[in-house]
N, C-alpha and C positions, 0 to 999 in steps of 0.2 A: 504493500500500500504506500502510495506517495505521501510525503508530508504535505500539509495544506497551509496556505496563507490566505488571508482575507484582504481584498483590495476594496477600500471604501471610495466610491466615486464622489468627487467634489467639483465636477465640471460646472454645474449650474450655480454654484456658490462662489468659492474661491476662484474657480476657473475664469468666470466672465466678469467678476465684480469690478475689475479695473479696465475693462475693455471700452474703447471709445465707440465702437459700433454697437448700437443698442439692439438687443434681441427681443423681439416682441413675444407675447405669450404663446402664440401658435408655433413660433420657431423653437421656443423652449420646450414645448410639449413634444415636438418632433425629435429634438435632441434627447429628451428623456426616454423616448421610445428606443432610440439608437443605443443609449447607455444600457437600458435593460436588455435589449437584444444582444449586446456584447457579453452579458453575463453578470452585470452588477446586481446585487441583492440588497446592498446597504448603501444608501445614497444621501449625501448631504445636499438637500434639495434647494435651500435658500437661506438667507439670513434676514432676521427681523430687526432692521436698522432704519435709521432716518433716511427716507428716499432722497432728500435734498443732498445728503452726503454721499450716498451710494445709489445712484439712479437705477442701475441694473436690477436692484432688489425691490423696486417700487411695487411690483405685482406679486409680492410674496403670498398674500392670502389667496389671490386668484389662482396662482399656480398650485397651491395646496388644496384647493377646493375640489379637485377632480383627479386625484392621484390614483394610479393603479396600486392595489394593495396586496394582492395575493403573493405570498412568498417574499415580500419586500419589507424593508424597514427604512423609513424616511427620517432624516435628521434636520433640525433647524438650528442654526447658529444664533446665539443671543449675546448681547453685550451689556444689557441693563435690565431692570425689572420690567419696563414697558415691553421690551422685546420678548422677554420670558412669558409674559401674559399673552402676547399675541401668538407665540408658538403653541402654547397650551390650547388656545382657542382654535387654532388651525388643525388640531387633532393629530399632530405628528407623533411618531413612535418614540423619538429621542430628542433631547435638548442638549446642545453642546454649548457650554458657557466658557468664554475666554477670559483668562487672567494673564495680564502682561507682567513679566518679571521685572521690568524697569519702570520706575515712576514716570520718566519723561515720555516714553512711548505709551504708557497706560493713559496718561492725561490726553495725549493726542488721539488715541484710538477710542477711548471710552469716557473721557472727561472725569476721571477719578484716579487716585493713587492705587498702587498695588494693594496696599492694606485695605483700602475702601472696597476694592474688587473682591478681596477674600471675604470681608464682612458681608457683602451682598450675596456671595455664594452661599454662606451659611443660611441666610434668610431664604434664598431660593430652594436650597436643599430641603429645608423644613416644609416648604409649601408644596414641593413636588413629590415627596417620598411616596413611592408606590404608584404614582400616576403615570409616569413615563420613564424611560431609561435616561440616565444622566451621564454626561461626559464633561470633564473639565480639561480644557486645553491650556497648557502653560505656554503662552506665546513668547517669542523672543527667548526661547529656552537655551539657545546656543550663542546668542549675541544680539545686541541692540543697535539700531542704526544711529542712535543719538548718544548713548552712554558707553558704547563699546562692549568690552568683554562682560559676560554674565557668569560669575563663578558658580561652580557646582554647589558650593555651600549656600549661595543665594537661592538656587533652585530647590534644594532640599528644605531650606527654612520656610519658603512659601508653601511647598508641598505639605509639610507637616501641619501647617495651619489649615490648608484645604482639607486634609484628611480628618480633621475634627468632625467633619460632616462628609464622610467618604462618598465619592461618586462611584458609579458602576465601572467607569473606565477613565484612564488618564491618557491624554495625548500630549506628547512632547513635540512642539512645533519649531522647526528651523525657519522662522518667518522670513528671514532675509538671506537664507541660503549660504551661511558661513561655516557650517559644520564640516568636519572631516570624519572618516571612519573611526579614528581614535576618540573623537568627541562623542560619537554615538555610543561606543563601547563604554566610555567612562560614565556617561550620564544615565544610560539604561542600567548599567551596573549599580550605580548609586541608588537609583529608585528600587531596584530589585533587592538590594541589601537592606533597605529600610522598610519596604513594603512588599514582601515577596509574593503576595497573592493578588496584587493590584494589576489588572490587565492594562497593558501599555499599547498604544497606537502611535505611529510616527507620521508626522506631517512634514514632508521634506520638500524644500524648494531647490531647484536645480540652477540657481543663480550663478554659481561658480563651477558648474559642471561636475559636482561631486554627489549628485542626488542618488544615482544608481549604486555607486560605491557605498553610500551611507545606508541605503536600504539593505544591501547585502550584509553590512556590518550589523544592522539592527536584527536581521534574521539570525545571524550567528550568535547574537547576544540574547536570543530567545523571543524577540518580538514576532508576532504573527499577524499583525494588522497594520496596513499602510494606506495612506491617502494617495490618490492620484487623479488626474484629469485627462480627458481625451486630448491628444495632441500636445499635452504639457502646458496648456494655457494656465494663466494665473498671475496673481500679484496683489499687493495690498495697497489701497489708496492712501494709507497713512504712513507707509514705510518707503522712503526713497530707495530706488533701484532694487526693489523686491520683485523679482520676475518669476517665471513659471514654476508650476508644480512638476512632480514626476509625471511623464507621459504614461498613461495607462497601458498602452500597447507595448511600450519599451519595457515596462516593469513585468508585464505578463510574459513577454519573450524571455527575459532573464530568468524568471523563476521556472517557467515551464521547461526551458532547455536544461535547467539544472535538476529536473526531476521533481519539482515542487508544484503541486496543483494549485490553480487559482480559481477555477470555475468559470473562467472567461474563454471566449472564442476569439483567437487572435485576429483572424480575418475580419470578423465583425467589428472588433475594436478599431482596426485600421480604417474600415469603412466609416465608422462614426467620427473618427478624427478628421477624415477628409471632408465629411459633410459639415463639420464644425468650421473647418478652414474656409469653406465656401460661404457659410453663413456670416462669418466675421469679415470676409473680404480681404484677408491678408494671410501670409504664411504663418503657420504655427510652429512651435519649437520641436515637436516630436521628430525623432530620427527614423524610427522603424517604419513609420507610414510612408517614408520616401524610399526605403530600401526593400521593404517587404520581409516576410519571415523566411526561415530556412529550415528544412528544404522547402523550395517553392511548391505550391500546390500543382498537381498534375495539369498539364496543358499550358503552363506559364513559362 
């Protein structure tokens, strides 16, 4: 039996949130169908944020109103109590709450300090217990665009406070794509040493072309859940030079060729990435969609 990893699709949230080309509701629904067709079963569908700040997310409720449900889990990202309430009203399966590890970035991203973000998490955790699944993302877990290095000790300090109201899952986010495989090993290891039973997901940006290497390092460190987007699109509106996510199809290829099952169909993931490229009207970062899988399907 193959080992198995989970790839959580973030195309319609992190993937397009920074895009200048606006995708309307019908286009998003077509892309969602392509995402599901490729094999995604857990999807971060949108974020419940101020549409004036992130216009691509202005139709969050409309997108969530008619979601396919069977065999799927849909996640909504929230940054504050208002977003949390909207996510619950939308009837999503999971809520992902972000806490930024540096105060400067936290103020720009959410209008609060890290400590205030942790305090709000405790309140949200009490309100949501048993109602939906919960994930806490530690954003800028490997480095901050404004304050620079984020020590492992800072990450663990904040995590210990978060775990006073333990979420179902923790995501470590390399928001600006500065991590190396050694960083992944060190930080995943630090979390495992302190909270050995806490499920860990990795949200890796490929800004400095270390994303796939970091995903493999995460796998070797015991992580079995990874975020990715079709074509590797993505970026943060509040973090300078924060570019794309791991491309879903590139990640699928790496794991499947290594004998690790993903549940995805590579050719359908490539087709989805190409469709997204057309919808956005510009080339996207994914590499496998340009080269194709190997061996090539018969007749190609």
